[in-house]
C-alpha positions as a LaTeX table, in Angstrom:
\begin{tabular}{lrrr}
\hline
Residue & $x$ (\AA) & $y$ (\AA) & $z$ (\AA) \\
\hline
Met1 & 38.16 & 71.45 & 86.82 \\
Ala2 & 37.01 & 73.18 & 90.00 \\
Asn3 & 38.02 & 71.63 & 93.27 \\
Arg4 & 35.19 & 69.83 & 95.01 \\
Pro5 & 34.56 & 70.61 & 98.70 \\
His6 & 36.00 & 67.33 & 99.86 \\
Asp7 & 39.22 & 68.09 & 97.95 \\
Ala8 & 39.94 & 71.18 & 100.07 \\
Ala9 & 43.10 & 71.13 & 102.13 \\
Pro10 & 42.49 & 69.57 & 105.54 \\
Ser11 & 42.53 & 71.85 & 108.56 \\
Arg12 & 45.37 & 71.66 & 111.05 \\
Val13 & 45.25 & 70.98 & 114.75 \\
Phe14 & 47.95 & 72.21 & 117.15 \\
Ser15 & 48.58 & 75.18 & 114.89 \\
Arg16 & 50.15 & 78.35 & 116.27 \\
Ser17 & 48.08 & 81.12 & 117.75 \\
Ser18 & 48.78 & 84.81 & 117.16 \\
Phe19 & 52.03 & 86.31 & 118.45 \\
Pro20 & 50.35 & 88.36 & 121.24 \\
Glu21 & 48.54 & 85.21 & 122.40 \\
Tyr22 & 51.84 & 83.30 & 122.25 \\
Gln23 & 53.49 & 85.93 & 124.47 \\
Arg24 & 50.58 & 85.85 & 126.93 \\
Ile25 & 50.72 & 82.08 & 127.22 \\
Leu26 & 54.49 & 82.18 & 127.75 \\
Ala27 & 54.04 & 84.63 & 130.65 \\
Ile28 & 51.37 & 82.42 & 132.24 \\
Leu29 & 53.49 & 79.30 & 131.90 \\
Arg30 & 56.50 & 80.99 & 133.49 \\
Thr31 & 54.43 & 81.92 & 136.55 \\
Glu32 & 52.85 & 78.47 & 136.76 \\
Thr33 & 56.25 & 76.79 & 136.42 \\
Val34 & 57.58 & 78.69 & 139.44 \\
Gly35 & 54.34 & 77.89 & 141.25 \\
Gly36 & 54.77 & 74.23 & 140.35 \\
Ala37 & 58.24 & 74.18 & 141.91 \\
Leu38 & 56.83 & 75.68 & 145.11 \\
Leu39 & 53.96 & 73.17 & 144.97 \\
Leu40 & 56.42 & 70.29 & 144.79 \\
Ala41 & 58.45 & 71.74 & 147.67 \\
Ala42 & 55.33 & 72.17 & 149.83 \\
Thr43 & 54.25 & 68.60 & 149.11 \\
Val44 & 57.64 & 67.15 & 150.00 \\
Ala45 & 57.73 & 69.23 & 153.20 \\
Ala46 & 54.24 & 68.05 & 154.22 \\
Leu47 & 55.04 & 64.39 & 153.58 \\
Ala48 & 58.36 & 64.63 & 155.39 \\
Trp49 & 56.81 & 66.28 & 158.46 \\
Ala50 & 53.78 & 63.95 & 158.52 \\
Asn51 & 56.07 & 60.91 & 158.51 \\
Ser52 & 58.66 & 62.20 & 160.98 \\
Pro53 & 58.86 & 61.79 & 164.77 \\
Leu54 & 57.28 & 65.27 & 164.95 \\
Ala55 & 54.22 & 64.21 & 162.94 \\
Asn56 & 51.81 & 65.10 & 165.75 \\
Gly57 & 52.84 & 68.73 & 165.38 \\
Tyr58 & 51.88 & 68.72 & 161.69 \\
Phe59 & 48.42 & 67.30 & 162.27 \\
Ala60 & 47.85 & 69.57 & 165.26 \\
Leu61 & 48.81 & 72.61 & 163.17 \\
Arg62 & 46.40 & 71.57 & 160.42 \\
Glu63 & 43.54 & 71.41 & 162.94 \\
Val64 & 44.22 & 74.80 & 164.60 \\
Lys65 & 41.00 & 76.83 & 164.32 \\
Ile66 & 40.78 & 80.54 & 163.65 \\
Gly67 & 37.92 & 82.78 & 162.58 \\
Tyr68 & 34.63 & 84.21 & 163.84 \\
Ala69 & 32.41 & 81.48 & 165.28 \\
Pro70 & 29.06 & 83.40 & 165.28 \\
Trp71 & 29.30 & 83.62 & 161.48 \\
His72 & 30.22 & 79.91 & 161.24 \\
Leu73 & 33.66 & 80.94 & 160.03 \\
Glu74 & 35.77 & 79.42 & 162.79 \\
Leu75 & 37.61 & 76.98 & 160.56 \\
Ser76 & 40.76 & 74.90 & 160.84 \\
Leu77 & 43.86 & 76.04 & 158.95 \\
Gly78 & 43.42 & 73.11 & 156.59 \\
His79 & 39.82 & 74.11 & 155.97 \\
Trp80 & 40.78 & 77.76 & 155.36 \\
Ala81 & 43.36 & 76.56 & 152.83 \\
Ser82 & 40.90 & 74.38 & 150.89 \\
Asp83 & 37.89 & 76.71 & 151.06 \\
Gly84 & 39.57 & 80.11 & 151.28 \\
Leu85 & 42.91 & 80.09 & 149.48 \\
Leu86 & 41.68 & 77.78 & 146.74 \\
Ala87 & 38.90 & 80.28 & 146.02 \\
Val88 & 41.69 & 82.56 & 144.73 \\
Phe89 & 42.91 & 79.72 & 142.51 \\
Phe90 & 39.39 & 79.25 & 141.13 \\
Phe91 & 38.98 & 83.01 & 140.67 \\
Ile92 & 42.01 & 82.92 & 138.37 \\
Ala93 & 40.51 & 79.87 & 136.66 \\
Gly94 & 37.27 & 81.81 & 136.14 \\
Leu95 & 39.14 & 84.76 & 134.64 \\
Glu96 & 41.11 & 82.49 & 132.32 \\
Leu97 & 38.03 & 80.53 & 131.29 \\
Lys98 & 36.09 & 83.67 & 130.39 \\
Arg99 & 39.03 & 85.13 & 128.51 \\
Glu100 & 39.51 & 81.94 & 126.50 \\
Phe101 & 35.84 & 81.82 & 125.50 \\
Val102 & 35.57 & 85.56 & 124.78 \\
Ala103 & 38.93 & 86.50 & 123.28 \\
Gly104 & 41.14 & 83.42 & 123.32 \\
Glu105 & 41.53 & 80.12 & 121.50 \\
Leu106 & 38.16 & 78.74 & 122.62 \\
Arg107 & 36.18 & 81.48 & 120.86 \\
Lys108 & 36.93 & 79.79 & 117.52 \\
Pro109 & 34.95 & 76.54 & 117.16 \\
Ala110 & 37.48 & 75.10 & 114.72 \\
Lys111 & 40.30 & 75.53 & 117.24 \\
Ala112 & 38.23 & 74.82 & 120.34 \\
Ile113 & 36.87 & 71.44 & 119.30 \\
Val114 & 40.13 & 69.52 & 119.80 \\
Pro115 & 41.13 & 70.72 & 123.32 \\
Val116 & 37.50 & 70.67 & 124.49 \\
Ala117 & 36.95 & 67.13 & 123.22 \\
Ala118 & 40.32 & 66.02 & 124.59 \\
Ala119 & 39.48 & 67.46 & 128.01 \\
Val120 & 36.09 & 65.72 & 128.02 \\
Gly121 & 37.70 & 62.43 & 127.03 \\
Gly122 & 40.31 & 62.93 & 129.72 \\
Val123 & 37.53 & 63.30 & 132.31 \\
Val124 & 35.04 & 60.64 & 131.20 \\
Leu125 & 37.40 & 57.69 & 130.70 \\
Pro126 & 39.28 & 58.04 & 134.03 \\
Ala127 & 35.94 & 58.35 & 135.86 \\
Leu128 & 34.64 & 55.20 & 134.15 \\
Ile129 & 37.82 & 53.26 & 134.98 \\
Tyr130 & 37.56 & 54.28 & 138.63 \\
Val131 & 33.88 & 53.28 & 138.81 \\
Val132 & 34.47 & 49.89 & 137.17 \\
Ile133 & 37.26 & 49.04 & 139.63 \\
Asn134 & 35.18 & 50.13 & 142.65 \\
Leu135 & 31.76 & 48.79 & 141.63 \\
Gly136 & 31.97 & 45.88 & 144.05 \\
Ser137 & 33.47 & 47.87 & 146.93 \\
Gly138 & 30.36 & 49.66 & 148.16 \\
Ala139 & 28.74 & 53.05 & 147.74 \\
Glu140 & 31.32 & 54.79 & 149.95 \\
Thr141 & 34.21 & 54.13 & 147.58 \\
Leu142 & 32.21 & 55.34 & 144.58 \\
Lys143 & 32.20 & 58.86 & 146.08 \\
Gly144 & 35.71 & 59.25 & 144.71 \\
Trp145 & 34.77 & 58.80 & 141.04 \\
Ala146 & 35.83 & 62.35 & 140.13 \\
Ile147 & 39.23 & 62.30 & 141.87 \\
Pro148 & 41.26 & 61.16 & 138.82 \\
Thr149 & 39.53 & 63.52 & 136.37 \\
Ala150 & 41.61 & 66.65 & 137.12 \\
Thr151 & 44.86 & 67.84 & 135.54 \\
Asp152 & 47.22 & 70.07 & 137.53 \\
Ile153 & 48.85 & 72.51 & 135.11 \\
Ala154 & 51.36 & 73.83 & 137.68 \\
Phe155 & 52.54 & 70.34 & 138.62 \\
Ala156 & 52.75 & 69.35 & 134.94 \\
Leu157 & 54.81 & 72.42 & 134.09 \\
Ala158 & 57.12 & 71.73 & 137.01 \\
Val159 & 57.77 & 68.31 & 135.47 \\
Leu160 & 58.63 & 69.94 & 132.14 \\
Ala161 & 60.99 & 72.35 & 133.91 \\
Val162 & 62.75 & 69.53 & 135.75 \\
Ile163 & 63.41 & 67.56 & 132.56 \\
Asn164 & 64.27 & 70.77 & 130.66 \\
Thr165 & 61.85 & 70.11 & 127.82 \\
His166 & 61.35 & 72.85 & 125.23 \\
Leu167 & 57.78 & 72.36 & 124.06 \\
Pro168 & 56.89 & 74.14 & 120.79 \\
Ala169 & 54.27 & 76.88 & 120.99 \\
Pro170 & 51.35 & 74.79 & 119.64 \\
Leu171 & 51.89 & 72.11 & 122.29 \\
Arg172 & 52.11 & 74.69 & 125.08 \\
Thr173 & 48.90 & 76.32 & 123.89 \\
Phe174 & 47.14 & 72.95 & 123.75 \\
Leu175 & 48.32 & 72.00 & 127.25 \\
Leu176 & 47.14 & 75.28 & 128.77 \\
Thr177 & 43.81 & 75.23 & 126.90 \\
Leu178 & 43.24 & 71.61 & 127.91 \\
Ala179 & 43.87 & 72.54 & 131.55 \\
Val180 & 41.47 & 75.51 & 131.30 \\
Val181 & 38.63 & 73.31 & 129.99 \\
Asp182 & 39.53 & 70.67 & 132.57 \\
Asp183 & 39.15 & 73.30 & 135.31 \\
Leu184 & 35.72 & 74.23 & 133.96 \\
Ile185 & 34.57 & 70.61 & 134.14 \\
Ala186 & 36.03 & 70.25 & 137.65 \\
Ile187 & 34.16 & 73.35 & 138.79 \\
Gly188 & 30.90 & 71.88 & 137.53 \\
Ile189 & 31.60 & 68.55 & 139.21 \\
Ile190 & 32.31 & 70.20 & 142.57 \\
Ala191 & 29.23 & 72.43 & 142.36 \\
Phe192 & 26.76 & 69.70 & 141.32 \\
Phe193 & 28.12 & 66.50 & 142.86 \\
Tyr194 & 30.05 & 67.56 & 145.98 \\
Ser195 & 27.70 & 70.08 & 147.55 \\
Ser196 & 25.35 & 69.09 & 150.38 \\
Gly197 & 22.83 & 70.63 & 152.76 \\
Leu198 & 21.84 & 73.39 & 150.34 \\
Gln199 & 20.60 & 76.56 & 152.06 \\
Pro200 & 18.61 & 78.51 & 149.44 \\
Phe201 & 18.38 & 81.66 & 151.58 \\
Met202 & 22.16 & 81.91 & 151.89 \\
Leu203 & 22.52 & 81.30 & 148.18 \\
Leu204 & 20.10 & 84.13 & 147.43 \\
Ala205 & 21.96 & 86.36 & 149.90 \\
Ala206 & 25.19 & 85.69 & 147.99 \\
Ala207 & 23.57 & 87.11 & 144.87 \\
Val208 & 23.49 & 90.61 & 146.42 \\
Pro209 & 27.25 & 91.20 & 146.89 \\
Leu210 & 27.94 & 89.27 & 143.68 \\
Ala211 & 25.61 & 91.60 & 141.75 \\
Leu212 & 27.25 & 94.68 & 143.28 \\
Phe213 & 30.70 & 93.29 & 142.47 \\
Thr214 & 29.58 & 92.64 & 138.89 \\
Phe215 & 28.15 & 96.14 & 138.54 \\
Leu216 & 31.38 & 97.77 & 139.76 \\
Val217 & 33.75 & 95.74 & 137.60 \\
Gln218 & 31.56 & 96.28 & 134.54 \\
Lys219 & 31.96 & 100.01 & 135.27 \\
Arg220 & 35.75 & 99.41 & 135.34 \\
Val221 & 36.02 & 100.16 & 139.07 \\
Arg222 & 39.36 & 98.82 & 140.37 \\
Ser223 & 39.24 & 100.05 & 144.00 \\
Trp224 & 40.22 & 97.10 & 146.18 \\
Tyr225 & 38.51 & 98.57 & 149.24 \\
Leu226 & 35.19 & 98.26 & 147.37 \\
Leu227 & 35.72 & 95.01 & 145.49 \\
Leu228 & 37.46 & 92.94 & 148.18 \\
Pro229 & 34.67 & 93.24 & 150.83 \\
Leu230 & 32.06 & 92.33 & 148.21 \\
Ala231 & 34.11 & 89.34 & 147.08 \\
Ala232 & 34.58 & 88.23 & 150.70 \\
Ala233 & 30.84 & 88.57 & 151.39 \\
Thr234 & 30.02 & 86.52 & 148.28 \\
Trp235 & 32.45 & 83.84 & 149.41 \\
Ala236 & 31.05 & 83.77 & 152.97 \\
Phe237 & 27.42 & 83.42 & 151.86 \\
Ile238 & 28.23 & 80.68 & 149.35 \\
His239 & 30.29 & 78.92 & 152.02 \\
Ala240 & 27.22 & 78.97 & 154.26 \\
Ser241 & 24.90 & 77.85 & 151.45 \\
Gly242 & 26.18 & 74.29 & 151.24 \\
Ile243 & 27.86 & 74.81 & 147.86 \\
His244 & 31.63 & 74.54 & 148.09 \\
Ala245 & 33.07 & 78.00 & 148.65 \\
Thr246 & 35.57 & 77.75 & 145.79 \\
Val247 & 32.62 & 78.11 & 143.40 \\
Ala248 & 32.42 & 81.73 & 144.61 \\
Gly249 & 35.84 & 82.34 & 143.07 \\
Val250 & 34.64 & 81.11 & 139.69 \\
Leu251 & 31.47 & 83.22 & 139.75 \\
Leu252 & 33.45 & 86.33 & 140.68 \\
Gly253 & 35.94 & 85.59 & 137.89 \\
Phe254 & 33.15 & 85.23 & 135.34 \\
Ala255 & 31.81 & 88.66 & 136.37 \\
Val256 & 34.98 & 90.50 & 135.34 \\
Pro257 & 34.98 & 91.98 & 131.79 \\
Val258 & 37.58 & 90.61 & 129.40 \\
Val259 & 37.69 & 93.24 & 126.63 \\
Ala260 & 37.70 & 97.01 & 127.05 \\
Ser261 & 37.46 & 99.78 & 124.48 \\
Gly262 & 40.86 & 101.29 & 123.81 \\
Lys263 & 41.93 & 104.24 & 121.68 \\
Asn264 & 39.70 & 104.95 & 118.67 \\
Gly265 & 37.30 & 102.30 & 119.89 \\
Glu266 & 39.78 & 99.47 & 119.28 \\
Pro267 & 39.55 & 96.43 & 121.62 \\
Ala268 & 41.98 & 96.57 & 124.53 \\
Ala269 & 42.82 & 94.41 & 127.52 \\
Gly270 & 40.05 & 94.45 & 130.10 \\
Leu271 & 40.01 & 94.08 & 133.87 \\
Ala272 & 40.29 & 90.30 & 133.61 \\
Glu273 & 43.85 & 90.52 & 132.27 \\
Ser274 & 44.76 & 93.14 & 134.87 \\
Phe275 & 43.39 & 91.09 & 137.77 \\
Glu276 & 44.98 & 87.93 & 136.44 \\
His277 & 48.36 & 89.63 & 136.11 \\
Arg278 & 48.18 & 90.81 & 139.72 \\
Leu279 & 46.71 & 87.73 & 141.38 \\
Arg280 & 48.19 & 84.78 & 139.46 \\
Pro281 & 51.58 & 85.06 & 141.24 \\
Phe282 & 49.77 & 85.01 & 144.61 \\
Ser283 & 47.66 & 82.03 & 143.55 \\
Ala284 & 50.53 & 80.02 & 142.07 \\
Gly285 & 53.19 & 81.11 & 144.53 \\
Phe286 & 51.25 & 81.07 & 147.81 \\
Ala287 & 47.61 & 79.91 & 147.75 \\
Val288 & 48.09 & 76.58 & 145.96 \\
Pro289 & 51.37 & 75.60 & 147.71 \\
Val290 & 49.85 & 76.35 & 151.13 \\
Phe291 & 46.80 & 74.23 & 150.25 \\
Ala292 & 49.14 & 71.43 & 149.13 \\
Phe293 & 51.11 & 71.71 & 152.37 \\
Phe294 & 48.00 & 71.22 & 154.51 \\
Ser295 & 46.36 & 68.66 & 152.23 \\
Ala296 & 49.17 & 66.39 & 151.01 \\
Gly297 & 50.51 & 65.43 & 154.44 \\
Val298 & 49.54 & 61.83 & 155.11 \\
Ala299 & 51.17 & 59.30 & 157.42 \\
Leu300 & 52.30 & 56.50 & 155.12 \\
Gly301 & 53.15 & 53.99 & 157.86 \\
Gly302 & 56.29 & 52.78 & 156.14 \\
Ala303 & 56.42 & 50.22 & 153.31 \\
Glu304 & 53.70 & 48.12 & 154.91 \\
Gly305 & 51.34 & 51.07 & 155.26 \\
Leu306 & 52.07 & 52.23 & 151.73 \\
Gly307 & 51.33 & 48.76 & 150.38 \\
Ala308 & 48.07 & 48.58 & 152.33 \\
Ala309 & 47.02 & 51.97 & 150.99 \\
Leu310 & 47.69 & 51.01 & 147.39 \\
Arg311 & 45.75 & 47.74 & 147.80 \\
Asp312 & 42.61 & 49.74 & 148.59 \\
Pro313 & 40.33 & 49.69 & 145.48 \\
Val314 & 40.06 & 53.47 & 145.86 \\
Ala315 & 43.81 & 53.83 & 145.39 \\
Ala316 & 43.99 & 51.25 & 142.60 \\
Gly317 & 41.21 & 53.01 & 140.71 \\
Ile318 & 42.88 & 56.40 & 141.04 \\
Val319 & 46.33 & 55.24 & 139.93 \\
Leu320 & 45.06 & 53.31 & 136.91 \\
Ala321 & 42.69 & 56.13 & 135.94 \\
Leu322 & 45.40 & 58.80 & 136.14 \\
Val323 & 48.08 & 56.81 & 134.32 \\
Ala324 & 46.09 & 54.87 & 131.72 \\
Gly325 & 42.70 & 56.59 & 131.70 \\
Lys326 & 43.96 & 60.12 & 131.18 \\
Thr327 & 46.39 & 59.05 & 128.47 \\
Ala328 & 43.83 & 57.00 & 126.56 \\
Gly329 & 41.09 & 59.60 & 127.05 \\
Val330 & 43.07 & 62.60 & 125.82 \\
Leu331 & 45.01 & 60.82 & 123.06 \\
Gly332 & 42.09 & 58.70 & 121.84 \\
Thr333 & 39.66 & 61.62 & 121.66 \\
Thr334 & 42.18 & 63.82 & 119.86 \\
Phe335 & 42.90 & 61.07 & 117.34 \\
Leu336 & 39.17 & 60.47 & 116.79 \\
Ile337 & 38.49 & 64.18 & 116.19 \\
Thr338 & 41.25 & 64.45 & 113.60 \\
Lys339 & 40.01 & 61.39 & 111.75 \\
Thr340 & 36.35 & 62.47 & 111.69 \\
Thr341 & 37.10 & 66.07 & 110.63 \\
Arg342 & 39.91 & 65.34 & 108.14 \\
Ala343 & 42.21 & 67.49 & 110.25 \\
Arg344 & 45.92 & 66.80 & 110.54 \\
Leu345 & 48.69 & 67.70 & 112.91 \\
Asp346 & 50.62 & 70.89 & 112.27 \\
Asp347 & 54.00 & 70.69 & 110.57 \\
Gly348 & 56.81 & 69.49 & 112.82 \\
Leu349 & 54.53 & 67.56 & 115.20 \\
Ala350 & 53.80 & 63.85 & 115.43 \\
Trp351 & 51.38 & 61.65 & 117.36 \\
Ile352 & 54.13 & 60.73 & 119.82 \\
Asp353 & 54.07 & 64.39 & 120.92 \\
Val354 & 50.32 & 64.20 & 121.57 \\
Ala355 & 50.88 & 60.96 & 123.50 \\
Gly356 & 53.45 & 62.69 & 125.70 \\
Leu357 & 51.05 & 65.51 & 126.50 \\
Ala358 & 48.26 & 63.00 & 127.16 \\
Met359 & 50.48 & 61.24 & 129.69 \\
Leu360 & 51.33 & 64.59 & 131.26 \\
Ala361 & 47.60 & 65.24 & 131.69 \\
Gly362 & 47.63 & 62.38 & 134.19 \\
Val363 & 49.45 & 64.60 & 136.65 \\
Gly364 & 46.45 & 65.38 & 138.85 \\
Phe365 & 47.07 & 67.06 & 142.17 \\
Thr366 & 45.44 & 70.23 & 143.51 \\
Val367 & 41.83 & 69.65 & 142.44 \\
Ser368 & 42.20 & 65.88 & 142.93 \\
Leu369 & 43.22 & 66.41 & 146.56 \\
Leu370 & 40.28 & 68.77 & 147.05 \\
Ile371 & 37.75 & 66.30 & 145.59 \\
Ala372 & 39.20 & 63.49 & 147.73 \\
Glu373 & 38.55 & 65.56 & 150.86 \\
Leu374 & 35.05 & 66.49 & 149.70 \\
Gly375 & 34.18 & 62.90 & 148.80 \\
Phe376 & 35.61 & 61.00 & 151.76 \\
Gly377 & 36.14 & 63.60 & 154.49 \\
Ser378 & 39.51 & 64.98 & 155.54 \\
Gly379 & 41.59 & 62.47 & 157.49 \\
Ser380 & 39.39 & 59.45 & 156.78 \\
Pro381 & 41.11 & 56.16 & 155.74 \\
His382 & 39.82 & 56.41 & 152.15 \\
Asp383 & 40.94 & 60.05 & 151.99 \\
Asp384 & 44.44 & 59.12 & 153.13 \\
His385 & 44.61 & 56.24 & 150.65 \\
Ala386 & 43.32 & 58.52 & 147.89 \\
Lys387 & 46.07 & 61.04 & 148.65 \\
Val388 & 48.72 & 58.34 & 148.44 \\
Ala389 & 47.24 & 57.20 & 145.13 \\
Ile390 & 47.11 & 60.75 & 143.75 \\
Leu391 & 50.80 & 61.19 & 144.55 \\
Ala392 & 51.75 & 57.77 & 143.17 \\
Gly393 & 49.63 & 58.09 & 140.03 \\
Ser394 & 50.80 & 61.63 & 139.32 \\
Leu395 & 54.42 & 60.58 & 139.79 \\
Ala396 & 54.01 & 57.61 & 137.46 \\
Ala397 & 52.29 & 59.75 & 134.81 \\
Ala398 & 55.03 & 62.38 & 135.13 \\
Val399 & 57.81 & 59.81 & 134.70 \\
Leu400 & 56.17 & 58.28 & 131.62 \\
Ala401 & 55.58 & 61.71 & 130.09 \\
Ala402 & 59.16 & 62.73 & 130.86 \\
Val403 & 60.52 & 59.68 & 129.04 \\
Val404 & 58.44 & 60.35 & 125.92 \\
Leu405 & 58.90 & 64.12 & 125.79 \\
Lys406 & 62.61 & 63.98 & 126.65 \\
Ala407 & 63.18 & 61.61 & 123.74 \\
Arg408 & 61.76 & 64.31 & 121.44 \\
Asn409 & 63.65 & 67.20 & 123.04 \\
Arg410 & 66.24 & 67.56 & 120.26 \\
His411 & 63.44 & 67.95 & 117.74 \\
Tyr412 & 61.64 & 70.42 & 120.03 \\
Arg413 & 64.79 & 72.52 & 120.31 \\
His414 & 64.93 & 72.80 & 116.51 \\
Val415 & 61.24 & 73.78 & 116.30 \\
Val416 & 61.63 & 76.39 & 119.06 \\
Arg417 & 64.68 & 77.90 & 117.32 \\
Glu418 & 62.54 & 78.33 & 114.21 \\
Glu419 & 59.82 & 79.93 & 116.32 \\
Leu420 & 62.29 & 82.54 & 117.57 \\
Arg421 & 63.79 & 83.49 & 114.16 \\
Asp422 & 63.13 & 87.09 & 113.18 \\
Asp423 & 65.07 & 87.56 & 109.94 \\
Asp424 & 63.25 & 90.77 & 109.00 \\
Gly425 & 63.91 & 92.33 & 112.41 \\
Asp426 & 60.35 & 93.54 & 112.94 \\
Gly427 & 60.13 & 92.18 & 116.49 \\
Val428 & 57.71 & 89.40 & 115.54 \\
Pro429 & 59.13 & 85.92 & 114.81 \\
Asp430 & 58.74 & 84.99 & 111.15 \\
Val431 & 56.57 & 81.91 & 111.83 \\
Phe432 & 53.82 & 84.20 & 113.13 \\
Thr433 & 53.80 & 86.40 & 110.05 \\
Arg434 & 54.32 & 83.75 & 107.39 \\
Ala435 & 51.24 & 83.13 & 105.28 \\
\hline
\end{tabular}
């Protein structure tokens, strides 16, 4: 008797990607792990200086202004870090987003649905939790609704490195893809909800260098002395337009081609992979840690000040949203998708593994700090309390994730050993060639 459609084998989620994709993701995660260590070091240094007898020097340094005033580009060092250096971070995010949708995991609807849905769930539920907690606190506090929606991949990977957890390839791919989609949502939130005083003329002016940049990269032009001035001009015009300048990085990233024509017309790596390879170390190793250094420094005021900060509904909403909201949003949505599509987890994985990753998604830092500054204003009481909450919530989420994932580490080691076996000696692990 022929099998009926509903008798077909269920699809699998968290299945392995191709071997080249596996190698690419490993390279990205190595760079981000190093960047995460530097991010942690920069954060600790900022907090230590901001709470030391020399704290005035830290805050004075952050407010030092440099730049060209007639072009409205005389900005403080802290402002240059958030608007300028983070544009590089978002350029890399734009490159990665486009690559995922054109040639990566997100180009396949069957594979994309789980990380996309999980990312959406991990944004919506934390935002709702924050809003519910702050409904009675006034319109000002509600400006921070998007703070707990972001996941910091570098910080999360630093946590994994510290606890020496060997995540299997499917979990690494899911974590990175989740972070990529999360970045896309964060970009949209910043562009549509945290922009003010829109200047249409400046926005139209930005289209000129952006179009020239797009034309050159589509022609495979790599000359930095042509591309860099056009990128800087695009950034400057968008900065003046009222839209946050980091959006310029995303638009420039989207302009870069992903796939090129190689020998005999076969697809080959495009400029996006080349630019990402060159700029990701700068982004992860310098741009993001410097932003963290200037943004994370907040005077805690001792135990009393810390307690007062965490009693602010803004802080309470952020902590609960990061720790509980992210976990429930990512895990619950993933579980719902598998049950409604008859999908099942890949061999060797269990729901406790998904729970650990969902907890890890609560490590929100870089984009959360940026949204806090955009929503409340740098140095305001709510901004300072939000920063304390971001640190506390991220730390709590990291500890919970570490406990869960560390408990599974022996199993992960066994899975990873199987992933590395190459009995036929062809240079490709057997799990990637097995039917």
